[in-house]
N, C-alpha and C positions, 0 to 999 in steps of 0.2 A: 353426636352423642358425647357426653362427658366421660372423662376417664374414670376407671375403677382402680383404687389402690388396694392391692392384695398383699398383705404382709404375712408370710409364712412363719408360724411359731414353731411348728414341728411337721415333718413330713417323712413318711416311710412308704413302702410298697402297699401297705394295707390301711394305714391310718394317717390322717392329716388334720392339722388345726391351723386355721387362718383367721386373721382379723381383716375384714373386708369393708372398705368404705366406698359407698356409691355417692357421687356428687350430684348436685342439682342438675336437672335436665336429663339425667340418665334413666334408662328403663331396661328391663330384661324381657326380651320377646319370649313368647311361649315356646318351650322346648323340652326335650327329654335328654338327660346326660347319658350318652352311651358308655358302656363298659364292656371290656373284652370277655370277662367271665366273672361269675360270682354274683352276689347281691350287694347293692350299693345303698348305703343309708347316709342321710345327712341330718345332723342335729344343729339347728341354727338358733341362736339367741340374739334378738335385736337389742343392741345396747343403746342406740340412739335412733329414734324415729324421726323422719322429716316432718316439718310443719304441715306440708300439704303433699299428698301423693305418696308414692313409694310403697304401695300396698302389695304384699306378697299373696299370691293365690296358687293353689295346687289342687289337682284333680282329686287326690285322696291323701289325707293326713293320717299318720299313726297317732301323733299328738299335736294338738294346737291349743296352747294355753295363752289366753288373752291376746291373740294375734301378735304375740311377741316371742314365744318359744315354740319351735316346730321340730318335729321328727317326721321324716318322710322318705320315700323311695324315689329319688330323682331319675333312676334308671327305668322305672316303670310308669311314672305319672307325670303328665305335662305340668309345668310350673312356670311362673312369670312374676315380674314386679312392674307395677304401673309406673308411669313417668313421675319422677320426683320434681314437683313443681316449685317447692320452697324447702330449703334446708338440705340436709344430707342424711343418709341411712348408713349406720355402722352396725355390723354384726360379727359375732364370733361364730365361726362355721367349723364344725367337727364332722369329718367324713370318714366312713369306714367301708371298705370293700372286702367282703368275706365270701 
């Protein structure tokens, strides 16, 4: 599986902002993100979509705009990304644990 480049822009105990790049051949298996306490939200904006593959799916979205802007609860709902067959996927990910 290809490497993921995760550049932290800001990080605190409650709030984080990351620029994440998924390379060709990478995929994210179906999973739930565990948290010790509170509610966990992610707001992801896909800056660059791969040419083929790299499709994000989630059991339940709070917001899904044009399959490019997502707000969801990764602590409650399974989510995944299909294998990137061509190109790379770059996203701005904002996470809040309240």
